[in-house]
C-alpha positions, 0 to 999 in steps of 0.5 A: 499500500502507498504511504499516502494511502495508508495514511488516508486509510488510518486518519479515515479510521479515526474519523468513523471511530473504528480501529484498525489493528495491524496485528502484526506489529511489536509490542511497543509503546509510542506516542503520536508525533508532535507534528502529526497532531499539529498538522493530521493530514500530514503524510508521516514516515512508515513506520509513524504510520505503523505506531499510530496504527498500534496505538489506535488499535489498542484503544479498541481492541484492549478494552475488548479484551478486557472485556473478554476477561468480564465475560469469563468470570460471568460479569456480563454487565462489566463486559458491556459496559467496556464494549460499549465504550469502543463499539458506535451505537447502531441506529435504531431499526425501524421495524418492517411494515407489518405484512397486509393481507385484506384490500380493505386495510390500505390506501384508497389509492391502493385499492384503485391500483388492485382495481385497475389491475384486476380489471385489465387482468379481465379484459386481457389486456397486458399493459392495464395489467402490469403499470398499475400492479408495478405502482401497487407493488412498488409503493405498497410493499406490504401489501402481500396480495400485490406480489401474488397477484403480479405474479400470478399475471406475469404467469399468465402472459408467459413471462415466467422469469417476470413472476420469479422475480416478483416474489424473489423481491416479495420474499427477501421483504417478507422471508418468514411469509410462507404464502410468498415462499409456497408460491416461489418454490411451486414457480420455480418448481413449475419451471424445472428450476429444482435447485433453486426450488431446494435451495428456497426451501432449505433456506428458510429452514436453516434461517428459522429452525424453530418455525413449526414448518420448518421439519416441512421446508427441508424436507421439501429441499430434500424432495427437490434436491433429488428431482433435480440430480433425477433431471440432470442424470436424464439430460446427462444421458444421450451427452454421457454416451456421445462423450465416450465417443468424442473421448475416445477418438480424439482423448477429449474427456474433460466433460466427461469428467465435468458430467461425473462431478455433476452427477455426484453431487455439490459435496463430491464435487466440492472436494475434487475442486478443492483437492485441485485447488490445493495443488496450486496454492501454498498452504499455511501449515503452522498447526496453531493457525490451520488448527484454530481457524478449522476449530472455528469453522467446525463449531459453526458449522454445526449451527448450518443444518447441512450435516451431510458436508465433510467441512474443511478450513484452509489458510493460504498463504497470500496477501492479498485479503480474500476468502471464498467457498467452494460446494460442499463447505470447503472454504479458503481464507488468505493469510493476509485477510486474517492480518487485518482482522483483531479477534475471533468474533470478527473471524467467525462472523467471515468464516460463517458468511463463507459457509453461508455461501456453502450450505446455500449451495450458491457456488453450485448452483452457479456452475449449473446456471452459468455453465450449462451442461451442454454447452459447458465446455463452450462457456467455462472451460472445466480447467477454469471452472476452479477459478472461476468459482474462486472469483464468484460474483454472488448476487446481493439476494446471496449476500444476504442469504450469508449475512442470515445464516452467519450472522444467526451461527456466529451469535449461536455459538456465543461470540458478539453478534457484529463479527462480521459487520466488523469486517465490513466496517473495517472493508469500507474503510479500505475500500476508499483507496484500493478496495480488497479484492474480497470487495469484488465478490461481496459487495460491501456498500454503506447500505449493506453494514446498515443492512447487518445492523439492523438484521442483528436489532430485529433478531435481538441478536447480542452484539456485546458478547465474546470477542475472543480478542487475546486468543486471536492475537496470540495465534497471529503473533505466533512465530512465522508459520511453516508454509510448504508447497504439497509434496505431491505437486514440485513447483519450478518457479512461477513468474507474477500473473499477467502477460509474458512477451514470446517470439515463437515463429514456425512457417510452411510455405506461404502461412505462418503461425507465431504465439507472441505472447503468454498470459498467466493468471495467480494459481499459475494457468495460462493462455497464449495467442496463436496468430496465423498469417495466410500469404497464400492464394488458397484458404488455409483452414484448421480443426479447431479439436486438433490444434493441441497440445502436447508435453515432451513424453508426446502424451496429450495436455488439456487445452481448449483452442477458444473460437466464438460459437459458430464462427469458421476456423479459416483464414482467407488468401491473404489474411490473418487470424489471432485467437487464444488456446487455453493451456488446462492440463499444466502449469507455466514454468520459468524458461521453457514450458517442454511442451508442443502446440500441434495446429492441422491444417483441414485445407488439401495441404494437409500441413502439420504446425508443431510449434514448441513452447 
């Protein structure tokens, strides 16, 4: 972080009353330099900025640590008094308007909208139906029949997506209204969106475990998930047979691997994805850190309601503040993010949020929705799915779902219920300068911080409970952890991610193929840009499936030649073509890659280009 940015971050944190503690700083007494007291906007030397962070952090976390000691002694009143000194007060949460079920209980204007919409529906006039319904649901969101009628009208006019969107909006406002939920689940099922229906039912069961209908929705979630699995088995049966032929002929077995994972379910898929990802990451293996994170994660997982998952928690040696969840309860958190936090409750809040994404199948759902099975290798190549999952952009609704489950879990586990809120406050400060990577997939605007405050207050969660400051900082101040790469995945030196200039050319007659650039990602996966220049009088054609990559033993390495759907693989006379070759089955090495790119001509010349990489 640049010096000026760091200073802005610190002064911004002081102004807001929120502490940022650099937990790796040594324990030394210091005072704010006089020059900075006189001119607090000056850019101080880095060492002085760290000193200020220490002072500011101690003020908050020492109080919270002292409160923890009173909690252990059973003196909860004194603990709360101390915490209130350093925790900013929440603005009072206004209760949501009570749902209105009868038209006689709404205003005259709402009754007009209702009357016009029903008349339009009876007359078969689409605009006369939807215009008043949109105004009704927007201006009177507490009138439940308005949302239901809007969904019915959208169904009548063949707009199921609009109907589902209307019910999604309504259930986000009134998540405990079972009439809205039942209609949404039924509509999703009618559209064969079995997985989405299962998630909607499971969310209610997990969020309201004491509700008398929780068990019913839990069973409904299992029922719809089984229907989803049966559906995917049926849809993939023919594709699977076709794939066997493709695999035997050209050695393209990647699609079959993904089909098999989807059929096995999210727990098996998550395990496979995690094992593959671990090979490309440097994991922190210090037992004090690993066991500590795992203990907290497992404690929270017990409150999540998905006992079929084998939860695993990994700390990645990476200074980037980031965390993500893979299907099946596989959670990864970067060491850089842990260093920014200062208490066990904050770590629990973050882990609870990520576990929430996993138990609500958000990643598994994204694979099913965005990587359509019959075109999955065209949309997201199998080897890139893991990278895609680690940077998944969740919807605002999914973020709130994960917030709800995560916050409920940390409160139930005995932590201060504002642990995740504190992390979001920290990210809000960091967002003023260079936003952490976590914010690109977990947006934390001001409105979301406010939403967390309302969530805590409306549910009566205790934000003056155990923080775990000393235990957290004791682990984070432990000796430098041992970091090793798994023995099964030896790696040579790898450059930083980004473009790498190359100059590799092969020419046959008047056709030239060159590789002038590689693009390496953070995990070592890479693509190369192929430029095919045709100076002959005839067109040059090639078969994308026969653009292959071989290792030094002549074995094929998984790869994908990326063409736009429907595009001809021809280069006209005097023309050129630049396209990307994705290398899936290898990682970038410093120096020679020990790989050969093979391009086979499909036009009468029959030439074969072998380009060492």
